[in-house]
N, C-alpha and C positions, 0 to 999 in steps of 0.2 A: 631277169632284167631285160625289158624290151628296149630295143634301140632302133630308131628310124634310120632308113637308108639315106635320107636327105642330109646334105652337109650341115654340120653344126659348127658353131664358132669355137673350135677346139682350143685355139690359143687362149681365148678369153676364159674358157672353162678351166684349163690347166693353170692359167695365171691366178685365178681365184683360189684354186685348191692347193697349189704347190707351195711349199715353204722353201725359199731360197735365202741362204745366209748372206750372200754377197751384195744383195740389193736391199737397202732400207725400205721397210714397208711403205713409209710415207712418200717415197720417191718412185715406187714401182709404176704407178699409172702414168706418170709423166715420161718415164723412160720407155715404157711400152709403146708410146705413140711414135717412137722412132722406127719401129718395126713395121714394114709394109707388106701387104699381100699382093702377089702378082700371080699370073697364070700363063701357061703356054699350052699349045696343042701338039701332041706327039705325032710322029709320022704315020701312026695308025689311027689318028683322029680322036685321041683321048685327052681331055682337058685336065692338066695337072696343076696343083697349087704349090706355091713357093713362098716362104717367108724370107724377107731380105732386110738387112740393116747395114748402113754405111755411116762413116763419119760425115758430119755436116758439110754440104757443098760438093760431095763426091757421089757418083753413081757406080753401081756394080759393072756397068758397061764401059766406063772410062777410067777406072782406078788404075794407077800405075803399079800397085802391089797385087799379088795374087788374091783372088777371091777365095775365101774359105768356104767350101761347099760340103754340106752335111747330108748324109743319107741315113735315116733311122733303120732300126731293125724290124723284125717280123711284127706286123700289125700296128706298129707305133706311128704316131703323128710327128710331123716336123716340129711341133711345139714342145716336144720333149727336149729339144736343144735350146730352150728359152734362155737359160743362163749364159750359154755361149753367144747367142744372138745379142743379148743385152750388154755383155761385158766386152767381147772381142769386137763387136760392131762399133765401138767407139774409136778403134784404131784401124781396123780392116773392114772391107766390105765382106759380109758373110751372108750365106744363103742356105736355107734348109728346105729339102724337098719333102712334100707329101707324096709318097709313091702311089701308084694307081690303087684305088680302093681304100686308101688310108687317109687319115686326117680330113682335109677338106677337098681332096681330089675326087674326080669322077670315079664312081664305081663302074668300071668297064665290064662288059660281058665276057671279055677274053683277055689274055695277056698275062696271066698269073704264073709265069714261068721264069726261070733264071735268064733265058735268052731275051725275052721281051723286056723284062725289068732292067736288065743290063743296058739294053738299048735306050730305055727311058732315062737312065742315069747319064748315058753319053749325051743325049739330047738336052738334058738339064745343064750339064757343064759346058756344052757348046754355046750357051747363051752368054758366056763370059770370056774375056780375052785370055786369061791364064788362071789356073785353079790349083789349090791344094785340096785334094779330095779326101774327105773323112767319112769312112763307112763303119757303122757299128753293127756287130752281130751279122744277121743276114745281109744287111746293107754293105758289109765289108766284102762278102762273096759277090754281090752284085757289082761292086766297084771293081773287083778283080776280073770278073767276066767282061765288063766294059773294056778294060785294058786289053784283055785277051783278044776280043773281037775287033776293037776299033783303035788300038794303039794308045800311046801315052803322050802324043805330041802336045796336047792341050794342058798337060799336068806339069806343075812345078815340083810337086811332091805328093806323097800318098800317106795317109794315116789309117791304120787298121785298128779298130777298137773292140777288144774282148770278143774275138771270133776265132773259131778253130780254122786254121789255114792249112791243114793237112800235114803238119809236122807231128812227130811222135811226142808223147804217147797219144793213142786214140782215146778220146773221152769215154769214160765208163758209161755204159747204158744204165738208165734208171731201172731199178727192180720193179716188177709188177707191170701193169698196163703201160703201154707207150703213151707219150704225150698226145699223139694223134688219136689213139683210142679214147683217152680221157676227154679230148675235145668233142668227139662224137657222142660220148655218153652223157656228159654234163658240161656243156661249153661255158656257161656263165661262171660256174664255180671254178673250172679249170683256168679260165683266163684271169679271174680275180686272184687266184692263188699264184699264178705266174707273175702278176704285177707285184704282189707282195715279195715274191722271191727274187726279183731282179734288182731290188733296192736293198743295200746293206743296212742303211740307217732306218730307224723306226719312222714310219710314215702314218699320217692320219687316215681314217676311213675315207674322208673326202678326197684325198690325193689318190688313193688306190681306186676309188670309184671313177674318178675323172679319167684315169688311164684305161680302166676297164671299158668305160663307155666308148672311148676312142678306138680301142682294139675290136670291140664287137661290131663296129660299123662295117668291117670287112666281112663279106659273106663267108660262111663256114667252108664251102667247097673251095673257094678261092684261097682261104687261109691255109687249107691243107695242101693245096697244089704248089704252094710257094717253097716248100722244103725241097732242095735239090739233091734228094737222097740217091738218085741214080748216077750222080757225078762222082767219079772216084776221088778220094781225098788227095791223091797225088796231083790232080789237076790244079787245085788251089795252091799247093806247095810249090809247084813249078812256076806258076805265074808270079807269086810273091818273091821267090828266089831270083828270078830273072829280071825283076823290075830294076831299071838302070838309074833311077833318080832317088833322091832322099826318101827314106821309108821309116816311119815311126810305128811301132807296134806297142800299143798301150793295153795292158791286160790286168784282170783281177787274178787272184791266186789260181783259179781253175785252169788257166792257160799259161801259167808261168813256165812250165817245162817246155811247152811248145815254143814259147817266145825265146827261151835260151837255145833251143835247137835251131830255130831260124837264124838267130844271131851267129851261131857257130858255122852254119852253112853259108850265110850271107853276112860277113863281118861288119859291113857298113850299116846294118840295121840298127836303129836306135830303139832300145827296149826300155819300157817303164812299167814296173809292176806295182799295182795298187793293192797292197796286202789286205786291207780291211774293207775295201769297197765291194759292193755287189756288182752284178752284171752291167748295170747302168752306172758305171764308175764316174762318168762325167757329171752325173746328177748327184751322186753321193759325195764327191769331192770336187765340186766345180772350181774352186779357187786354184787348187793344185793342177787340175786338168787344163784350165784356161791359161795359166802361166806356162805350163809345159808346151801347149800348142802355140802360144805366142812366140816363144823362143824358137821353136822348130820352124815356124813359118818365116820368121825374120831371117834365119840362117838359109832357108831354101830360097827366099827372095833375093838374097845377096849373091847367089851363085851365078 
């Protein structure tokens, strides 16, 4: 599968391919017009793309409630949060980041490290007066590193979605070749298999292909350098345990034990386990996830 490095309209591509139960098909195009594209330039000169949605008459820069700011995982576009943008954007201002090299953001020559991407997250949320930061998978680690390096003053709360945050047990390694080895050997097939694996529900070939096209836009070397394997697991654990504001940890079964350990060590942590969902649990069970997040944000905003 050949993929151009030029930006593609990934939101439109995923909107055509993705099946969402919460939005009636006949209403989808009308609702999608409420989602706006915007861009900003990072401190190292990279142009990043953001999807935003707000209730009518409100902007993300002047809303009295916290902006819900989403950061996707490894190689994923902001458009994977489409159902959250459409649904939660009727009550709150919401924003989803295309990290550098992903979605419709610029493919930068450098910066595919945990430090630079965490700085990108911090610069993304600095565009809004107050934020509930939601990070999924690798995006959760980038959110934690943002907090570690730059503090939590801009945050009303934090949501970590299906990411290993350094608690026990250590995730079991896959038998056979590592994921990195598979990417080097047959990237197209490995990425397509990965896309099928992150979704618990049955998806069409068109849906898998749309996500695969999005993921393959990120250059191979950049995609490999994103994994922060040199960082000790205790680093993430310590940041999460010491976060002093409301924290929601929403996980699939693979991280259920870690979630329970974090809650034991940090009793104020709210834990939600999605027993039957895949890694992209917010896409597999959007209605449940959106209701959970809406309640959490409302409680955090009232503090």
